[in-house]
N, C-alpha and C positions, 0 to 999 in steps of 0.2 A: 599443418594439413588443413585446418579450418580456414586459413586465409586463402589458400588456393581454391578451396571449395566455394568460398564466398565470391570468387571472381569468375564463376562459370557463366556462360552466355545465357541471356534471358530466354524463357520459353517462347515458342512461336505463338502460343495463344494468349500472350500477355495483352492486357487491356491497352488499346491504342492511346488513350488519353493519359496514361500514367507512364512516365519515362522509367523504363525498367532498371534493374540493378546493373551496373557496369563495373569495370575495374576500379573506377574512382569512387565507388560506393553507390548507395541507392539515390535515385533522383528525388526531387522535392515531392512529387506526387506519391511516390512509394512511402516516403517518410510520413506524409500527411495521412495516407491510408493506415499505416501502422498506428499512428497517434489516435485516429478515430476508432480503430479496432480495439486498442487498449482501453480507451474510454468507455466503449460499449460493454466490454467484458467486465470491467470492474464495476460499472454502474449496475449490472444485474444483481450484485450483492447488496445494493443500498436502496432499491426501490421500496422495500417494505417499511423502512424506518418511519416515514411520516404516515403510514397507513395502518399502524398497529391497532389503534382504537377502532377504526372502521372495520378492519378484518375481524376483530374480536366481536363486535356487535353483530356483524353479518353471520358469523359461524357459531355464535353462542359460546365463545371462549372467554375465560376469565382474563383479567389484565395480566396476571402472572404467566398464564399459558401463552398469551400473545407475545409477551416479551421474550419467550423462548425462541421465537422466529429468528430474532437477531442472534441469539446465542448459538443455535444449531448452525446458522449460516457461517458464523465465525469458526466453529469447530470444523465444519466441512472445509473451510478455506485452509485451516491449519493442516488438515490431513492432505489436502491437495499440494501444499508447499512441500511436504515430506515425500509423498508417493507419486505425484504426477510430474513435478518439475524435472526430476532427473531423466525422464523420458526424452527430453529435448536433446540430450547428448547421445541418445541411442537410435531414435527413429528419424525418418525423413520429416523435416520440420514443418513444411507446408501441409502435408497430409495430417500430421498430428494436430496442428492448429485448427484446420478445417473440421476434423472429426470432433474436436472438443467444442467448437462453436456450434456445430450442428446439435450436439448432445445438450448444450446449454439451452438451445431453442426448445428441445423436448422437455427439459426440466421446468422451464418457464410456463409451458403449456400445462404441465402437471399442476403447477400452482394455480393457473387461471381456471382450471376446471374443478379444483378441489371442493368437495362437498362438505368437508369437515376439517377441524383443526389438525388432525393427525396427518392428513395428506398435504396440507399446507406446510407443516413442519418437514415432511419428507422432501417436498419440492425445494424448500429453502436450503436444506442440508445439501441436496444434490447440486443446486445452483451455486452454493458457496464452494463446494469441492471443485466445480468446473470453472469458476471465475478466476482461478489461478492461471488460466490461459493468458491473461494479461502479463503475468510474470514470465511466461514462455516467450511472448512477443518482444519483450524488452531486450533480453539477450540475443534474440533473433535479429533485431535491429542492430545491435552491437556487432554481431557477426558479419552482417552485410556491409557495415560501414568500414571505410578505410581508417587507419589509425589516426590520421590528422583531423578527421571529422567525427570521431566516435563520441566525444563528449557532447557536441552539438546535436547529433542525431538522438542520443539517449535523452538529452534534455528536452528535445521536441516531443519525443514519444511520451516521456513522463508528464509533459504538459497535458496531454490527452488523458492520462490517468487522473491527474489532479482535478481537471474539469469534469471528468466522468463521475468522480466521487461527489463533487459539489452539485452538479446539475441534475444528477439522478434524483435527489430528494425534491428539488424544485419541480422538475418535470413530472415526477410521480404524483405529487400533491395536486398539480394543475390538471392532469389527465383524470385523476380520480374524481375531482370536482365535476368534470364534464360527463364522464361515462362510467363512473364507479371503479372500484379498485381492481376488478378483473380486467378491465380495459387496459390498464397499465401493463399487465403481464402478457396479454394477447399481442399488443403492439411491440413489446420488448421481444417476444418470441419471433415475430415477423422480422424485426430489425436484425436479429441474430441470423436468421435464414438468409436474408439478403447479404449480410456481411460474409457469411460462409461462401456464397457464390462469388462475390467480388474478390475475396482473398484467394480463392482457388484459381481464379482467372488471372490475377495480377502479380502474385508473389512468385519468386523463383523457387525452384526446388533446392533444398539444402539438407544434406544428410549429416547427422551427428557422426563424429569420428571415434567415439568411445568403443573400445574393443571388449569391454566387460559385459557380463550379463546384467539383467535388470536388478536382481538381488545384490550383485556386486556393486552396481552403481549406487544403490541406496546406502549400502554400508560405507562406500567411499566418500559419500557426502559429509559424514561426520569426520572422516579422516582429514578432509581438506582443511577443517578448522585447526587441526593439529599441525598440519604440514605447512600452511601458508600464514605467516605472521601478519601480513597486511590484511588478509581476509579476517583474521581473528580480531585485530584491532578495529577495523572498520565495522565489523559485526557488532562489537560492543558499543562503539560510538553511535551506530544506527539504532541500536536497542534503546539507548538512553535518550536519543533525540525523539524517537517515536513515543517513548514513555512521557516526555514533556508534552508532546502534542495531545496524547490521550488524557493526561491529567487535566489539561485545559478543557477539552471538548466534552469530557465526562461531567464536569462540574458546572460548566457555563450556564446550562439551562436552569439550574437551581438558583444561580445568582440573578439571572434576568427575570425569572418568574417571581422572585421574592419581593419583599416590600420596598427595596431600594429602587427597583425599576418597574415591576408589575407588568411585564410584557405578556402578550398572548402567545399561544403555541405558534401561530402563523408568523408573528413578528420575530420570535426566537429563531425560526427556520431561516428567515432572511439574513440573519447575522452571519450565517455560514457562507454567504456569498463573498464576504471579505476574505475568506480563505483563498479566493482566486489569486491573491498576491503570491501564493506558492507557485502558481504557473509561471509568473514572471521570474521568480528565483530559479526555477528549473532551467529555463532558457539561459539565463545569465551564468549560472554555475556550470552548465555544460560547455559554454563557450570558453569560460575561464579555465576549465579543466583541459581543453584542447591546447591552451597556451602554456600548460604546465604550472598553473597557479593553484594547485589543489591545497597546498599548505595555507595560502592566504584565505581561500574560501572556507577552509575548516576553522581557522582561527576566528575569522569574522563571524561565522555561523555560531560557533560555540559561545562567544562573548555576547552575541545578540540574543541567543536563547536565554542566557542568564539575565540580561538587561530587561528582556520582555516581561519577566515576572515582577519587576519593580513597577512598570507601567500598569500591569494587570492588577496589582495590589491597590495602587492609587485609583484605578478605574472602578473600584467597587461602587463609588458614588459619582463617577464622572464618565459619561458615555464616550466622550472624545478620547480620553486616555485609555479606556477599555478597548476601543476599536484600534487605537494605535498599538496597544500591546498584542492584540490578536494578529494584526497584520505583520508586526515584527517577528512574532513567534513563528507564523506560517512561512515567512520569507526565510528565516534561519533554518527551520526544520527541513524545508525542501532543498535549500542550498547544501546543507550537510549531506542529505540523502543522495542527491545527484552526484556530488563529489565522491561519495563512497562508491557508488555504482561505476563511475568512470574508472576508478582505480582497480576495483576487483575484476572488472571485465577484461583488463589488460593482463591479468595474471596467467590464466590457463585457457587459451582459446578452445581447447578440446573439452573443457569441463565447465563451460559457462552455465549450463543448465543446473549442474550440481552446486556450483558456486552461488548461483541465485537462490537455490533451495536453502543452502546453509545460511546465507546472509538474511534472507527474508524470514526464515524461521526465527532467528534471533530478533530480528526487527519486530515481527509480530508478537513475540513473547514480551518484548518491551512494552508494546501497546497494551497487552492484556494486563501486565503487572501495573502499569501506570493507571489504568482504569480502576483496577481493584483497590489500589492504595488511595486513589482520589475519592472513591466512594466511602471508604472507611474514615479518611481524614476529614472530609466535608461533614460527615455526620457528627463528628466530635469537636471539630475546631472551626467549621465554617469556611468562608472564602479566604480569610487570612491564613488559615492552616493549609489550604490548597496551594496558595501562592508560595508558602514556605516550602511545601513538598516539591513544587516545581523548581524552585530555586536550588534546593538540595540536589535534585537530579541533574539540573543543568550545571551546577557546580562540580558534580562528580565527572560529568563529561569534560569540562574544562581541565580538571586535574589529570584525568586519564590522558588527554591529548598532550598536556604539558609534560607528563612523565614519559610518554613515548617519543616526543620531539626532542627531549633532553637526553635520550638514550641512557636512561638511568640503569644502575647495576641490576643484575638478574634478580636479586632479592627485592628490589623496589618494584620490578615488574610483577613479581609474584604477589607482592602486597596488594597492588591495585587489582590483580586478577581475583584475589580472595575477596576484596571489597565488592567486586562485581557479583561474585557468587553469592555473597551475603545479601546483596540487593535483590537478586533474583529469588533467593530462598525466602526472604521476607515478603516479597511480592506474591510468591506462590502460597504462602501461609495466609496472606491477606485475602487472596482470591478464594481459597477454601473457606475461610471464615465468612466472607460475604455470601457465598453460595449457601452455607449452612444457615446463616441468618435469614436468607430469603425463603428457604424451605421450611424453617421452623414456624 
């Protein structure tokens, strides 16, 4: 049903400069628009990160209180993954997306006018909740794409997501230097308003085909993990890949600001631009997925994740090796992630919103666990301990993929499922311990 809906004729008011969706899939202009939209949506959740100190001084917040801006944004994002994403299978997709982007503009204005820390935290939480619009747009793009181009389209749209995450911090710092931190949010709110108008004018209407009620959709999201073994496997792989990514980026600032490198905050921020390598991997992995080479991209990505930690360990006192490790890890992480998405979007066309919700919730949990474990390990064992942790997580990913590819007996599959549960449980305990240590 979704495929026939995806082939409906374009609306009469479609923007003339963008080739509308046809039976062969979305045109390049539409794909580019979706990529930009995803980038702007995800960027709204990252503007605050380089501004925390400035915001704290302006509003009289403590450093610990200012750090909660990032925390509440991530909590809001997690809630959005669970409660907003399933709406994509129920409501008319263009109207839903435009409503959420317009609401994001309001939440950014709320932050821009905030007279105190409490209102900034409220704005950050609301913006985090609404920034999951990016994850509604990705399956929307997959729905619009024909099967033979789905990997390429998803890869292109995900390139926008990667660049949005990276450039948000750089743009935010530059704009704050020119006009203050509130200028960042005013301009971001204006950008989201313009985006809302362009999306409403350019995207085709597309209604979800789910027959269930909203509460039923939320409940069925968890059932999909039980019913779909490919989704279950790819959710675990995605969780571990993002855990590796978070282990690196949670600990990297400590290494670069330490005695071995002595970088300033501005210099540390620039190192994030090397993460643009992930955008290249997104494009390549998407094209390879269209050719049916998902096994190859998964194997190469898993092995590269493991190898990157060797370079990162050697890079403790060698900047060239450190950058090489960062680039390799980002390439591998994005390659695995895009391959996962290409496979899960082919499972149930009528449930892509819920599939995205299930997958991204696991993916996000992996990031949170990786960050928590990295903070604890770095405090006790330094950079060498962090690299060992990353290698263990990457090694677990390799073993899980090997077990699934070898079609091991049921008992073996249950064993690695238990191992994953232990990993998540340990991470949850580490996260609780880190929070208690912060509050004590």
